[in-house]
C-alpha positions, -999 to 999 in steps of 0.1 A, spaced: -144 0 497 -109 2 484 -115 -37 471 -141 -24 453 -125 0 437 -95 -20 426 -123 -45 408 -132 -17 391 -100 -4 379 -88 -38 364 -124 -47 350 -118 -11 331 -82 -23 321 -94 -55 308 -119 -39 287 -94 -14 273 -74 -40 265 -100 -61 245 -116 -30 228 -79 -22 217 -76 -56 206 -109 -57 183 -93 -17 172 -66 -37 159 -86 -62 142 -113 -43 123 -133 -59 101 -120 -68 72 -139 -45 49 -118 -18 61 -87 -32 54 -84 -63 35 -110 -87 16 -111 -122 10 -124 -135 -18 -125 -172 -37 -138 -187 -71 -151 -221 -77 -125 -247 -93 -139 -274 -118 -142 -307 -105 -111 -328 -109 -104 -364 -116 -88 -385 -87 -48 -381 -95 -50 -351 -112 -40 -316 -100 -62 -283 -93 -61 -249 -76 -80 -236 -54 -85 -201 -65 -81 -172 -34 -71 -137 -31 -72 -105 -14 -85 -74 -24 -78 -45 -27 -49 -55 -42 -15 -57 -21 14 -81 -15 3 -111 9 41 -116 16 39 -100 51 8 -115 59 -3 -149 73 -23 -173 53 -39 -201 65 -58 -230 44 -77 -256 65 -106 -278 65 -125 -268 98 -95 -271 119 -78 -236 123 -47 -253 143 -42 -279 117 -40 -262 87 -31 -283 53 -6 -252 44 2 -223 66 25 -194 56 36 -166 82 61 -139 83 73 -149 47 78 -184 48 58 -218 52 54 -230 86 56 -269 80 53 -282 112 15 -273 114 10 -290 83 -19 -318 82 2 -352 74 -18 -366 44 -12 -334 27 25 -328 32 43 -327 -4 9 -325 -20 4 -283 -13 18 -251 -27 8 -216 -36 -9 -216 -72 -22 -190 -94 -57 -180 -99 -52 -176 -135 -23 -171 -162 -21 -131 -155 -17 -137 -118 16 -119 -101 15 -146 -75 19 -133 -37 33 -101 -46 -4 -90 -59 -20 -107 -33 -27 -142 -54 -27 -170 -28 -48 -194 -41 -43 -233 -33 -22 -257 -57 -34 -295 -48 -17 -322 -64 -22 -360 -68 -59 -355 -58 -76 -384 -38 -114 -386 -35 -110 -377 7 -98 -341 -10 -134 -331 -21 -154 -309 0 -146 -277 19 -116 -258 22 -115 -222 43 -94 -194 31 -77 -171 58 -56 -142 52 -47 -120 83 -27 -89 90 -20 -66 116 -49 -46 111 -74 -74 102 -87 -107 89 -109 -128 65 -115 -161 52 -138 -175 24 -148 -211 16 -136 -231 -14 -159 -262 -25 -138 -289 -41 -155 -317 -63 -134 -347 -68 -146 -372 -103 -134 -409 -108 -153 -425 -140 -155 -462 -133 -155 -490 -153 -173 -501 -181 -208 -522 -171 -202 -558 -168 -233 -576 -178 -245 -612 -171 -275 -635 -170 -294 -666 -158 -325 -679 -174 -353 -684 -151 -388 -703 -155 -417 -692 -183 -388 -675 -210 -377 -651 -181 -343 -642 -179 -322 -623 -148 -301 -595 -163 -276 -585 -142 -251 -553 -142 -222 -542 -124 -195 -513 -126 -170 -502 -103 -146 -474 -97 -166 -447 -93 -167 -412 -71 -188 -401 -62 -218 -422 -63 -229 -431 -98 -265 -435 -113 -274 -470 -129 -305 -468 -153 -322 -498 -170 -344 -493 -198 -357 -519 -229 -373 -515 -263 -403 -499 -246 -393 -471 -221 -377 -475 -183 -371 -500 -163 -375 -506 -124 -346 -525 -109 -328 -533 -76 -299 -515 -76 -274 -518 -45 -242 -495 -37 -209 -503 -19 -183 -480 -9 -148 -495 -8 -117 -485 11 -103 -461 -6 -134 -441 -9 -144 -455 -44 -179 -466 -50 -196 -498 -72 -230 -503 -83 -249 -534 -88 -285 -540 -100 -305 -569 -117 -339 -571 -135 -361 -600 -146 -373 -596 -183 -390 -617 -210 -364 -636 -230 -372 -614 -262 -362 -582 -244 -338 -555 -255 -323 -544 -226 -301 -515 -218 -277 -507 -186 -265 -476 -182 -240 -460 -154 -224 -428 -150 -229 -395 -124 -256 -367 -134 -250 -345 -166 -219 -366 -176 -220 -389 -206 -231 -425 -186 -213 -462 -200 -237 -479 -212 -240 -515 -223 -271 -525 -247 -277 -560 -263 -307 -582 -276 -314 -616 -258 -323 -641 -282 -353 -665 -285 -339 -702 -267 -358 -720 -291 -337 -705 -321 -305 -713 -296 -318 -750 -294 -318 -752 -327 -285 -745 -330 -271 -766 -309 -290 -795 -321 -270 -788 -356 -240 -791 -341 -249 -822 -322 -260 -840 -348 -229 -834 -365 -244 -816 -396 -220 -783 -389 -191 -801 -377 -193 -832 -409 -197 -800 -431 -175 -770 -419 -148 -785 -399 -112 -773 -410 -78 -781 -397 -61 -758 -380 -23 -748 -380 -9 -726 -353 14 -698 -362 41 -679 -344 61 -709 -332 92 -681 -320 75 -670 -294 92 -671 -267 69 -668 -239 46 -702 -259 55 -733 -261 43 -749 -297 46 -784 -306 25 -795 -336 -12 -785 -324 -2 -781 -285 2 -750 -269 10 -736 -235 29 -709 -222 65 -711 -212 62 -712 -172 30 -733 -167 42 -742 -132 55 -704 -122 28 -679 -124 53 -647 -122 71 -662 -149 95 -641 -168 66 -623 -185 68 -587 -199 33 -580 -188 33 -596 -151 4 -617 -143 -23 -604 -165 -30 -627 -195 -26 -607 -226 -18 -608 -263 23 -617 -253 6 -653 -252 -19 -650 -276 -11 -677 -312 -27 -668 -344 -36 -701 -363 -44 -705 -403 -60 -708 -426 -74 -673 -428 -113 -668 -438 -129 -642 -457 -157 -660 -466 -177 -693 -455 -186 -714 -426 -159 -729 -404 -158 -752 -371 -127 -765 -351 -124 -777 -316 -100 -771 -288 -93 -794 -259 -86 -781 -227 -80 -811 -201 -52 -828 -201 -60 -867 -197 -37 -869 -167 -49 -838 -148 -79 -837 -131 -96 -802 -139 -97 -788 -173 -75 -753 -181 -88 -725 -157 -68 -696 -180 -75 -697 -222 -85 -675 -248 -103 -692 -282 -119 -670 -307 -108 -655 -337 -89 -620 -349 -86 -600 -379 -50 -588 -372 -26 -598 -395 1 -599 -368 -4 -602 -331 4 -572 -313 25 -586 -282 30 -550 -265 21 -559 -227 -4 -526 -228 -22 -536 -257 -59 -544 -247 -76 -567 -272 -120 -563 -282 -142 -565 -304 -134 -529 -317 -95 -536 -325 -104 -567 -339 -102 -593 -316 -131 -614 -310 -132 -643 -283 -143 -661 -256 -119 -666 -219 -117 -682 -187 -95 -667 -159 -77 -682 -131 -93 -661 -106 -128 -660 -115 -153 -691 -107 -186 -698 -129 -181 -673 -153 -166 -669 -188 -164 -638 -206 -165 -626 -242 -143 -597 -254 -173 -575 -259 -164 -536 -250 -179 -536 -226 -170 -569 -214 -202 -592 -210 -196 -622 -187 -214 -657 -191 -224 -677 -158 -213 -719 -162 -217 -743 -137 -180 -759 -149 -154 -750 -173 -157 -772 -202 -133 -796 -211 -136 -792 -250 -147 -762 -268 -162 -762 -300 -156 -729 -323 -183 -721 -347 -176 -690 -373 -201 -681 -397 -182 -655 -420 -206 -644 -441 -233 -634 -412 -211 -624 -389 -216 -648 -364 -193 -665 -335 -204 -695 -316 -188 -715 -286 -199 -748 -278 -195 -771 -246 -186 -803 -263 -189 -829 -238 -223 -810 -222 -239 -807 -258 -247 -769 -250 -240 -735 -264 -220 -716 -242 -222 -678 -264 -230 -665 -294 -219 -629 -305 -221 -610 -338 -199 -587 -355 -190 -569 -388 -160 -588 -400 -139 -571 -424 -112 -588 -442 -99 -624 -434 -102 -632 -399 -79 -661 -382 -87 -685 -356 -70 -673 -324 -57 -689 -294 -40 -681 -262 -30 -707 -233 -26 -681 -203 -3 -683 -178 4 -708 -150 -19 -733 -162 -3 -771 -164 -29 -782 -187 -22 -780 -228 -45 -765 -254 -49 -789 -278 -68 -782 -314 -82 -813 -324 -79 -825 -362 -93 -855 -365 -119 -861 -393 -145 -875 -368 -144 -849 -340 -155 -863 -305 -189 -853 -308 -218 -868 -285 -249 -878 -314 -283 -872 -298 -302 -901 -303 -339 -884 -294 -357 -865 -319 -369 -845 -284 -348 -816 -276 -360 -813 -242 -342 -842 -234 -308 -838 -247 -306 -794 -246 -295 -785 -211 -313 -754 -196 -295 -744 -171 -275 -714 -167 -249 -730 -191 -267 -738 -216 -283 -712 -230 -269 -683 -238 -280 -662 -266 -268 -636 -293 -255 -609 -282 -257 -571 -302 -235 -546 -285 -239 -507 -297 
């Protein structure tokens, strides 16, 4: 009996303590209420403020404030007894979080504003955050959602001719967050495409898609996030029979004999390029790192302009990319034209068709592809790097074409709205021992076709029939 009474007494005392504790932590509606706002989406690397404040207005300085992501005991910011409790912060947020202001009129902690300021935002920061505030009379919490966005690269396009005048067109873009949407269309409407996504270790997404379309299609590939302006690449695929005709004009020597010009190199004072007559290469051919101000990336720092300039007419020149004593042709180079009177040598200048640079390029680290300097960039699949490239400029029609001389095929052709004079453009790249040489002899090294049957002489593999491009 005595033991039973003692047990009842202990139960009563414990229940009383629990009741008193609950009384001290009354429903927050009787003491303070946590209110939150919705921050706009923030770009990766940017800063944002997650709005949170208490009502009725009162100073939050004597209160406890915790910001956490679901684990109460691992806050990303912990404030208590008028100071920060640094030892309890989550490691990935150290140095990136502090109290912020919900708006310009905020009085900060003194007025109950406990908003969280977050800097150098990463894609891993996206998600829900809990704002928790407690006093000696009660507590409350509310959730804020943070959206992080990252806009990826312009779509990169490439294509391969298939049988029956069909073309396999591929489009890829990387560096997006969250996962982007890819859409395809042609002149008749939307196209069903094969699309795949990939996430890299940093959380960024890439997307790749491909469609099989007739060779006369007008194809559009767009990549972006919903409710935002996408990045779009549009182009027309040319007729392969017209392409074959253009190749034949070059192969029979009609273009080369009538329109061939001798080009002279300018800018011989460029310390990063060695020029000797019609030959040029970078100043550090055996040292890829070199002493270049722009590092390993090939830029206009090693670009050289040629003369004469052209404001009308048709013109053709050839460039050798293989030294006879070396087994392989150059891997790093640019060839084309520019409307720039002086080539900018700033390391951060990005040349493309939108700012007066039209060229074909080859990269050391990219196999089986050449690039055209469109915006967005266009990729041309090839089997081998060319040894000699012929450049044909029709200034009147705005056409620029590139030919593989040894293989007797067209590499690529683009159209442009040239204004003013355009000049030959050369870039020997970096870390490449092969010399770039402009061929100036009257009889250029062309292998003439001896049969009228074009099917015997025009290579129809992935490197031979690449077409005219129209970029919008």
